[in-house]
Each structure stands twice: as C-alpha cells, then as structure tokens.
Residue frames as a rotation matrix with the C-alpha (Angstrom) as fourth column:
MET 1
0.938 0.344 0.048 -18.44
-0.183 0.606 -0.775 37.46
-0.296 0.717 0.631 17.70
LYS 2
0.445 -0.848 -0.287 -14.73
-0.669 -0.102 -0.736 37.95
0.595 0.520 -0.613 16.95
ILE 3
-0.303 -0.536 0.788 -13.76
-0.931 0.344 -0.124 36.07
-0.204 -0.771 -0.603 20.06
PHE 4
0.461 0.548 0.698 -16.04
-0.332 0.836 -0.437 33.14
-0.823 -0.030 0.567 19.11
ASN 5
0.947 -0.120 -0.296 -14.52
-0.269 0.204 -0.941 33.05
0.174 0.972 0.161 15.63
LEU 6
0.042 -0.995 0.093 -11.01
-0.861 -0.083 -0.501 33.03
0.506 -0.059 -0.860 17.10
ILE 7
-0.147 -0.014 0.989 -11.92
-0.756 0.646 -0.104 30.21
-0.637 -0.763 -0.105 19.48
VAL 8
0.801 0.497 0.335 -13.38
-0.154 0.711 -0.686 28.16
-0.579 0.498 0.646 16.62
MET 9
0.748 -0.571 -0.340 -10.33
-0.454 -0.066 -0.889 28.84
0.485 0.819 -0.308 14.43
ALA 10
-0.172 -0.834 0.524 -7.97
-0.977 0.075 -0.201 27.90
0.128 -0.547 -0.827 17.22
PHE 11
0.182 0.346 0.921 -9.90
-0.517 0.830 -0.210 24.69
-0.837 -0.438 0.329 17.84
LEU 12
0.970 0.243 -0.023 -9.79
-0.137 0.467 -0.873 23.76
-0.201 0.850 0.486 14.15
MET 13
0.394 -0.900 -0.186 -6.07
-0.740 -0.191 -0.645 24.43
0.545 0.392 -0.741 13.92
VAL 14
-0.415 -0.522 0.745 -5.41
-0.884 0.423 -0.197 22.13
-0.212 -0.740 -0.638 16.86
ALA 15
0.098 0.585 0.805 -8.04
-0.375 0.771 -0.515 19.47
-0.922 -0.251 0.295 16.05
THR 16
0.655 0.265 -0.708 -7.67
-0.743 0.057 -0.666 19.23
-0.136 0.963 0.234 12.28
PRO 17
-0.375 -0.815 -0.442 -4.53
-0.846 0.496 -0.198 17.04
0.380 0.300 -0.875 12.37
VAL 18
-0.725 0.171 0.667 -6.41
-0.340 0.754 -0.562 14.61
-0.599 -0.635 -0.489 14.64
PHE 19
0.308 0.938 0.157 -9.54
-0.248 0.238 -0.939 14.49
-0.918 0.250 0.306 12.49
ALA 20
0.712 -0.033 -0.701 -7.57
-0.701 -0.097 -0.707 14.42
-0.045 0.995 -0.093 9.23
ALA 21
-0.252 -0.850 0.462 -5.19
-0.736 0.479 0.478 11.72
-0.628 -0.220 -0.747 10.30
PRO 22
-0.156 0.159 -0.975 -4.95
-0.874 0.438 0.211 9.07
0.461 0.885 0.071 7.54
ALA 23
0.852 0.513 0.105 -6.15
-0.516 0.786 0.340 5.52
0.092 -0.344 0.935 8.08
ASN 24
0.662 -0.679 -0.318 -2.55
0.473 0.708 -0.525 4.34
0.581 0.197 0.790 7.56
ASP 25
0.585 -0.415 0.697 -1.12
-0.623 -0.780 0.059 6.22
0.519 -0.469 -0.715 10.52
GLU 26
0.859 -0.334 -0.388 1.20
0.453 0.850 0.270 3.31
0.239 -0.408 0.881 11.37
LYS 27
0.865 -0.494 -0.090 4.25
-0.293 -0.643 0.708 4.25
-0.407 -0.586 -0.701 13.36
THR 28
-0.166 -0.964 0.210 6.84
-0.336 0.255 0.907 2.09
-0.927 0.080 -0.366 11.57
PRO 29
-0.364 -0.018 -0.931 7.46
-0.931 0.043 0.363 0.89
0.033 0.999 -0.032 8.03
ILE 30
-0.980 -0.002 -0.199 6.83
0.004 1.000 -0.031 -2.70
0.199 -0.031 -0.979 9.20
ASP 31
-0.511 0.851 -0.121 3.47
0.218 -0.007 -0.976 -1.68
-0.831 -0.525 -0.182 10.69
LEU 32
-0.118 0.479 -0.870 2.52
-0.796 -0.569 -0.206 -0.14
-0.594 0.668 0.448 7.33
ILE 33
-0.636 -0.141 -0.759 3.25
-0.661 0.607 0.441 -3.31
0.398 0.782 -0.479 5.36
LYS 34
-0.925 0.375 -0.060 1.30
0.343 0.759 -0.553 -5.38
-0.162 -0.532 -0.831 7.94
ARG 35
-0.269 0.870 -0.413 -1.62
-0.109 -0.453 -0.885 -3.01
-0.957 -0.193 0.217 7.56
TYR 36
-0.320 0.078 -0.944 -1.35
-0.931 -0.208 0.299 -3.14
-0.173 0.975 0.140 3.74
LEU 37
-0.907 -0.056 -0.417 -1.63
-0.183 0.946 0.269 -6.96
0.379 0.320 -0.868 3.85
GLU 38
-0.689 0.719 -0.091 -4.66
0.374 0.244 -0.895 -6.75
-0.621 -0.650 -0.437 6.13
LEU 39
-0.032 0.687 -0.726 -6.40
-0.502 -0.639 -0.583 -4.38
-0.864 0.346 0.365 3.70
PHE 40
-0.594 -0.264 -0.760 -5.25
-0.798 0.314 0.515 -6.48
0.102 0.912 -0.397 0.76
ASN 41
-0.971 0.200 -0.129 -6.86
0.212 0.974 -0.087 -9.58
0.109 -0.112 -0.988 2.22
ALA 42
-0.340 0.891 -0.299 -10.03
0.376 -0.163 -0.912 -7.63
-0.862 -0.423 -0.280 3.03
GLU 43
-0.356 0.114 0.927 -10.04
0.929 -0.058 0.364 -6.42
0.095 0.992 -0.086 -0.62
ASN 44
0.478 0.493 -0.727 -10.39
0.655 -0.752 -0.079 -2.88
-0.586 -0.438 -0.682 0.71
ALA 45
0.093 -0.482 0.871 -9.40
0.965 -0.173 -0.198 -1.02
0.246 0.859 0.449 -2.48
SER 46
0.663 0.184 0.725 -10.23
0.182 -0.980 0.082 2.50
0.726 0.078 -0.684 -1.23
GLU 47
0.914 -0.392 0.100 -8.09
-0.205 -0.236 0.950 2.16
-0.349 -0.889 -0.296 1.94
ILE 48
0.346 -0.812 0.469 -5.29
0.803 0.515 0.299 0.59
-0.485 0.273 0.831 -0.10
GLN 49
0.427 -0.133 0.895 -5.24
0.667 -0.622 -0.411 3.68
0.611 0.772 -0.176 -2.26
ASN 50
0.923 -0.002 0.384 -4.53
-0.238 -0.789 0.567 5.75
0.302 -0.615 -0.729 0.92
ILE 51
0.717 -0.674 0.177 -1.53
0.186 0.430 0.883 3.62
-0.671 -0.601 0.434 1.72
PHE 52
0.168 -0.658 0.734 0.18
0.978 0.202 -0.043 4.35
-0.120 0.726 0.678 -1.64
ASP 53
0.026 -0.330 -0.944 2.14
0.052 -0.942 0.331 7.47
-0.998 -0.058 -0.008 -2.50
PHE 54
0.582 0.268 0.768 1.74
0.760 0.155 -0.631 8.82
-0.288 0.951 -0.114 -6.04
PRO 55
0.406 0.216 -0.888 3.18
-0.804 0.545 -0.235 8.72
0.434 0.810 0.395 -8.55
ASN 56
0.446 -0.168 0.879 3.70
-0.549 0.724 0.417 5.07
-0.707 -0.669 0.231 -7.71
VAL 57
-0.050 -0.568 -0.822 6.21
-0.967 0.234 -0.103 2.77
0.251 0.789 -0.560 -9.39
ARG 58
0.594 0.180 0.784 5.89
-0.411 0.906 0.103 -0.98
-0.691 -0.384 0.612 -9.75
MET 59
-0.195 -0.681 -0.706 8.58
-0.955 0.295 -0.020 -3.19
0.222 0.671 -0.708 -11.16
LEU 60
0.344 0.464 0.816 7.07
-0.571 0.794 -0.211 -6.65
-0.746 -0.393 0.538 -11.52
ASP 61
0.376 -0.239 0.895 9.02
0.480 0.877 0.033 -9.39
-0.793 0.417 0.444 -13.30
GLY 62
-0.587 -0.747 0.312 10.98
0.684 -0.252 0.684 -6.81
-0.432 0.615 0.659 -15.35
ASN 63
-0.074 0.614 0.786 7.91
0.773 -0.463 0.434 -4.73
0.630 0.640 -0.441 -16.31
ILE 64
-0.826 -0.227 -0.516 7.95
0.508 -0.697 -0.507 -1.16
-0.245 -0.680 0.691 -15.05
GLU 65
0.005 0.889 0.459 4.72
0.777 -0.293 0.558 0.78
0.630 0.353 -0.692 -14.58
ILE 66
-0.952 -0.264 -0.154 4.27
0.304 -0.773 -0.556 4.28
0.028 -0.576 0.817 -13.28
GLN 67
-0.007 0.999 0.044 0.87
0.880 -0.015 0.476 5.26
0.476 0.043 -0.879 -11.91
ALA 68
-0.907 -0.324 0.268 0.38
0.222 -0.911 -0.348 8.96
0.357 -0.257 0.898 -11.39
ASN 69
-0.295 0.904 0.311 -3.39
-0.479 -0.421 0.771 8.97
0.827 0.078 0.557 -11.08
ARG 70
-0.908 -0.020 0.419 -4.50
-0.412 0.232 -0.881 8.43
-0.080 -0.973 -0.218 -7.45
GLU 71
-0.056 0.996 0.064 -8.04
-0.899 -0.023 -0.437 7.84
-0.434 -0.082 0.897 -8.65
GLN 72
0.248 0.042 -0.968 -7.07
-0.708 0.690 -0.151 4.78
0.662 0.722 0.201 -10.71
PRO 73
0.901 0.154 0.406 -7.17
-0.414 0.587 0.696 1.60
-0.131 -0.795 0.592 -8.54
ILE 74
-0.093 -0.991 0.093 -3.81
-0.971 0.111 0.210 0.13
-0.219 -0.071 -0.973 -7.64
ILE 75
-0.891 -0.223 0.396 -5.12
-0.225 0.973 0.041 -3.46
-0.395 -0.053 -0.917 -7.57
ASP 76
-0.173 0.836 -0.520 -7.73
-0.898 0.083 0.431 -5.18
0.404 0.542 0.737 -9.70
PHE 77
-0.482 -0.017 0.876 -9.10
-0.695 0.617 -0.370 -7.77
-0.534 -0.787 -0.309 -7.33
ALA 78
0.649 0.761 0.006 -11.29
-0.561 0.485 -0.671 -9.37
-0.514 0.432 0.742 -9.98
THR 79
0.537 -0.560 -0.631 -8.26
-0.557 0.326 -0.763 -10.29
0.633 0.762 -0.137 -12.05
LEU 80
-0.486 -0.735 0.474 -6.37
-0.839 0.239 -0.489 -11.40
0.246 -0.635 -0.732 -8.93
LYS 81
-0.032 0.572 0.820 -9.22
-0.704 0.569 -0.425 -13.77
-0.710 -0.590 0.384 -7.94
GLN 82
0.774 0.320 -0.546 -9.16
-0.632 0.435 -0.642 -15.38
0.032 0.842 0.539 -11.41
SER 83
-0.151 -0.915 -0.373 -5.74
-0.681 0.370 -0.632 -16.78
0.717 0.158 -0.679 -10.49
GLY 84
0.186 0.279 -0.942 -7.36
0.385 0.862 0.331 -18.66
0.904 -0.424 0.053 -7.58
TRP 85
-0.828 -0.546 0.128 -6.18
0.132 -0.412 -0.902 -16.18
0.545 -0.730 0.413 -4.93
ARG 86
0.388 0.890 -0.240 -8.29
0.581 -0.034 0.813 -15.93
0.716 -0.455 -0.530 -1.78
TYR 87
0.992 -0.107 0.067 -5.79
-0.122 -0.664 0.738 -14.48
-0.035 -0.740 -0.671 0.70
SER 88
0.281 -0.959 -0.047 -2.10
-0.020 0.043 -0.999 -13.83
0.959 0.282 -0.007 1.37
LYS 89
0.944 -0.087 -0.317 0.10
0.328 0.166 0.930 -14.47
-0.028 -0.982 0.186 4.39
ILE 90
0.514 -0.836 0.192 3.36
-0.804 -0.548 -0.232 -12.90
0.299 -0.035 -0.954 5.61
ASN 91
0.736 -0.422 -0.529 6.17
0.406 0.901 -0.154 -15.50
0.541 -0.102 0.835 5.75
GLU 92
-0.084 -0.777 -0.624 8.80
0.964 -0.221 0.145 -13.00
-0.251 -0.590 0.768 6.78
LEU 93
0.835 0.279 0.475 9.06
0.378 -0.917 -0.125 -9.25
0.401 0.284 -0.871 7.07
LYS 94
0.120 -0.910 -0.396 12.42
0.950 -0.010 0.312 -7.46
-0.288 -0.414 0.863 7.27
LEU 95
0.930 0.055 -0.363 13.34
0.015 -0.994 -0.113 -3.82
-0.367 0.099 -0.925 7.50
ILE 96
0.468 -0.785 0.406 16.21
0.850 0.273 -0.450 -3.29
0.243 0.556 0.795 5.03
SER 97
-0.725 -0.679 0.119 16.78
0.635 -0.725 -0.266 0.40
0.267 -0.117 0.957 5.67
GLU 98
0.476 0.873 -0.107 15.02
0.854 -0.429 0.294 3.28
0.211 -0.231 -0.950 7.43
GLY 99
-0.780 -0.591 0.204 15.73
0.535 -0.800 -0.271 6.98
0.324 -0.102 0.941 7.36
PRO 100
-0.770 0.483 -0.418 13.63
0.066 -0.590 -0.804 9.89
-0.635 -0.647 0.422 8.56
LYS 101
-0.066 0.771 -0.634 11.64
-0.708 -0.484 -0.514 10.11
-0.703 0.415 0.578 5.32
SER 102
0.302 0.180 -0.936 12.24
-0.849 0.497 -0.178 6.88
0.433 0.849 0.303 3.41
ALA 103
-0.125 -0.296 0.947 12.53
-0.714 0.690 0.122 3.18
-0.689 -0.661 -0.298 4.08
MET 104
-0.234 0.044 -0.971 12.82
-0.774 0.596 0.214 -0.20
0.588 0.802 -0.106 2.37
VAL 105
-0.029 0.340 0.940 11.02
-0.769 0.594 -0.239 -3.32
-0.639 -0.729 0.245 3.57
GLU 106
-0.717 -0.151 -0.681 11.35
-0.568 0.693 0.444 -6.87
0.405 0.705 -0.583 2.27
LEU 107
0.036 0.839 0.543 8.20
-0.890 0.274 -0.364 -8.99
-0.454 -0.471 0.756 2.40
GLY 108
-0.955 -0.178 -0.238 8.22
-0.258 0.892 0.372 -12.72
0.146 0.416 -0.897 2.03
PHE 109
-0.285 0.944 0.165 4.67
-0.812 -0.146 -0.566 -13.81
-0.510 -0.295 0.808 1.35
SER 110
-0.943 0.119 0.312 2.47
0.233 0.903 0.361 -16.65
-0.239 0.414 -0.879 0.24
ARG 111
-0.433 0.868 -0.242 -0.84
-0.900 -0.398 0.179 -16.66
0.060 0.295 0.954 -1.63
PHE 112
-0.866 0.233 0.441 -3.51
0.027 0.905 -0.424 -19.20
-0.498 -0.355 -0.791 -0.88
ASN 113
-0.701 0.707 -0.096 -6.67
-0.154 -0.018 0.988 -20.36
0.697 0.707 0.122 -2.62
GLN 114
0.041 0.843 0.536 -10.09
-0.862 -0.241 0.445 -20.92
0.505 -0.481 0.717 -1.06
LYS 115
0.790 0.194 -0.581 -9.02
0.024 0.938 0.346 -24.43
0.612 -0.287 0.737 -0.03
ASP 116
0.825 -0.516 0.230 -6.06
-0.452 -0.358 0.817 -23.02
-0.339 -0.778 -0.529 1.95
VAL 117
0.549 -0.679 0.487 -3.58
0.768 0.640 0.027 -24.48
-0.330 0.359 0.873 -0.52
GLN 118
0.092 -0.652 -0.753 -0.52
-0.062 -0.758 0.649 -22.35
-0.994 -0.013 -0.110 -1.16
ILE 119
0.789 0.250 0.561 -0.54
0.530 0.184 -0.828 -21.27
-0.310 0.951 0.013 -4.83
PHE 120
0.497 -0.679 0.541 2.49
0.229 -0.499 -0.836 -18.95
0.837 0.539 -0.092 -4.73
ARG 121
0.702 -0.417 -0.577 5.46
0.560 -0.177 0.809 -18.07
-0.439 -0.892 0.109 -2.52
GLY 122
0.271 -0.625 0.733 7.66
0.728 -0.365 -0.580 -15.11
0.629 0.691 0.356 -3.23
LYS 123
-0.122 -0.394 -0.911 9.40
0.836 -0.535 0.120 -11.97
-0.535 -0.747 0.395 -2.05
SER 124
0.444 0.217 0.869 8.91
0.679 -0.714 -0.169 -8.30
0.585 0.665 -0.464 -2.78
ILE 125
-0.562 -0.613 -0.556 10.64
0.815 -0.524 -0.247 -5.12
-0.140 -0.592 0.794 -1.75
TYR 126
0.593 0.785 0.179 8.67
0.774 -0.617 0.140 -2.01
0.220 0.056 -0.974 -0.82
THR 127
-0.730 -0.659 0.182 10.10
0.583 -0.739 -0.337 1.49
0.356 -0.140 0.924 -0.92
LEU 128
0.319 0.854 -0.412 8.27
0.942 -0.240 0.233 3.76
0.100 -0.462 -0.881 1.46
THR 129
-0.551 -0.400 0.733 8.12
0.299 -0.914 -0.274 7.54
0.780 0.068 0.623 1.88
LYS 130
-0.235 0.430 -0.872 7.12
0.954 -0.069 -0.291 9.49
-0.186 -0.900 -0.394 4.92
ARG 131
-0.684 0.116 0.720 5.04
0.221 -0.908 0.356 12.58
0.695 0.402 0.596 4.22
ASN 132
-0.030 0.718 0.696 2.98
-0.588 -0.576 0.568 14.59
0.809 -0.392 0.439 6.68
GLY 133
-0.274 -0.196 0.941 4.18
-0.959 0.124 -0.253 12.27
-0.067 -0.973 -0.222 9.46
TYR 134
0.385 0.435 0.814 3.02
-0.436 0.863 -0.255 8.94
-0.813 -0.257 0.522 8.06
TRP 135
-0.645 -0.727 0.237 4.41
-0.224 0.476 0.851 6.20
-0.731 0.495 -0.469 5.85
GLN 136
0.613 0.749 -0.253 3.15
-0.529 0.151 -0.835 5.35
-0.587 0.645 0.488 2.30
ILE 137
0.159 -0.502 0.850 4.22
0.535 0.768 0.353 2.86
-0.830 0.399 0.390 -0.32
ARG 138
0.222 -0.164 -0.961 6.06
-0.615 -0.789 -0.008 4.57
-0.757 0.592 -0.276 -3.16
SER 139
-0.010 -0.200 -0.980 7.24
-0.935 0.348 -0.062 1.52
0.353 0.916 -0.190 -5.11
ILE 140
0.591 0.168 0.789 7.01
-0.429 0.894 0.131 -2.26
-0.683 -0.416 0.600 -5.24
TYR 141
-0.128 -0.706 -0.696 9.66
-0.977 0.210 -0.033 -4.52
0.170 0.676 -0.717 -6.69
VAL 142
0.541 0.208 0.815 9.08
-0.339 0.941 -0.016 -8.22
-0.770 -0.268 0.579 -7.43
ASP 143
-0.267 -0.837 -0.478 11.77
-0.830 -0.052 0.555 -10.08
-0.490 0.545 -0.681 -9.33
GLN 144
-0.957 -0.045 0.288 9.72
0.071 0.921 0.382 -13.02
-0.283 0.386 -0.878 -10.55
ALA 145
-0.592 0.800 -0.095 6.51
-0.234 -0.058 0.970 -13.85
0.771 0.597 0.222 -12.25
VAL 146
-0.879 0.410 0.243 3.59
-0.238 0.066 -0.969 -13.68
-0.413 -0.910 0.039 -9.84
PRO 147
-0.569 0.742 0.354 0.24
0.821 0.489 0.296 -15.34
0.046 0.459 -0.887 -10.59
ALA 148
0.509 0.855 0.101 -2.28
0.860 -0.509 -0.023 -12.66
0.032 0.099 -0.995 -11.70
LEU 149
-0.518 -0.786 -0.337 0.49
0.748 -0.608 0.266 -10.17
-0.414 -0.114 0.903 -12.31
ALA 150
-0.546 0.397 0.738 -2.03
0.524 -0.525 0.670 -8.37
0.653 0.753 0.079 -14.54
ALA 151
0.457 0.776 -0.435 -3.97
0.827 -0.190 0.530 -7.44
0.329 -0.601 -0.728 -11.40
PHE 152
0.260 -0.451 -0.854 -1.22
0.583 -0.632 0.511 -4.97
-0.770 -0.630 0.098 -10.65
LEU 153
-0.744 -0.667 -0.039 -0.37
0.346 -0.435 0.831 -3.84
-0.571 0.605 0.555 -14.13
SER 154
-0.482 0.554 0.679 -3.62
0.853 0.121 0.507 -3.64
0.199 0.824 -0.531 -16.09
PRO 155
0.429 0.775 -0.465 -5.26
0.843 -0.528 -0.103 -0.73
-0.325 -0.348 -0.879 -14.26
VAL 156
-0.177 -0.616 -0.768 -2.55
0.290 -0.778 0.557 1.68
-0.941 -0.124 0.316 -15.32
PRO 157
0.839 0.502 0.213 -3.69
0.359 -0.214 -0.908 3.74
-0.410 0.838 -0.360 -18.39
LYS 158
-0.199 -0.905 0.376 -1.13
0.918 -0.039 0.394 4.55
-0.343 0.424 0.839 -21.03
ASP 159
0.336 0.317 -0.887 -0.76
0.115 -0.948 -0.296 8.24
-0.935 -0.003 -0.355 -21.77
C-alpha cells in the first residue's frame, strides 16, 4: 500500500502543473493581450478574471481604481453594451518593455457597434506580471475618455 501511495503522490506532483495550468498560459505578453481581446469580445467574464492579477489597478481618463477582490468582476458587460459596443479590434499591438517578471504592452484598439461602425478608437497601456510561469494583467492605463468607462470603474466597491 505504501508503494501505491508513493506512486500516486509522485504522479500528482508531476501532473498537477499540467492539470492546473491556467487558461491564460500564453507564452508572451503580446499573446496574453491578444487572448484578452478574444475573451473580451466573447464576453467571457470568468476567463477574463483569470487573466488579471490582483490587486489590479486601472487608470482611466485620470480616474484611479484599485480592485483587490478577485471575485468582483473586472468588466460590466451590460454597461459596456449600453454604449453601443458589440466588439473590439486590435489596430496595433506593441511590446514596450519586457523583463523576466514584468512587461508593458501598448494596445491600439477600436470599438464597433452591431452595424460594424467604429464608435471609438484609442490606445491603452497594459502592465503585466509573470507569476507561476504565466503572464497576467496588473494594470491598465487609458489617457482619454472611453465610451462606457463606467463598465470598468463601477464594479469596484469602495471600502
């Protein structure tokens, strides 16, 4: 019985990293931002939560919000849709800096409505951290007013 237990424990020690690998196991910071936009367009709130590192900081049009609670949704898609948003597209994606455990990425993006009409074009900067071997979004910086900005700010409870 002891040998069986040792074999099972050895298997779990080797296999656990494979089974526990996060959905955002992208290899580069650019890959992570591309994956984030795919999940954003799919309105996949639960997977988006896994892409963010907490506490998370958002600086949007001069407003700073810190979200420490991983259980609180990062994005309120209902509010976002009220602005007419249906999907977003990458216009340009640029790696600003990358170290072993942190990176910065600039994302130029457009938002479109259900008629495929562009309703917004802007840029944002993402600060990423690498923990346990994978990248996560630690902060977002947008220097201008974005339609449905409340979709990113309203979910954060004030302590």
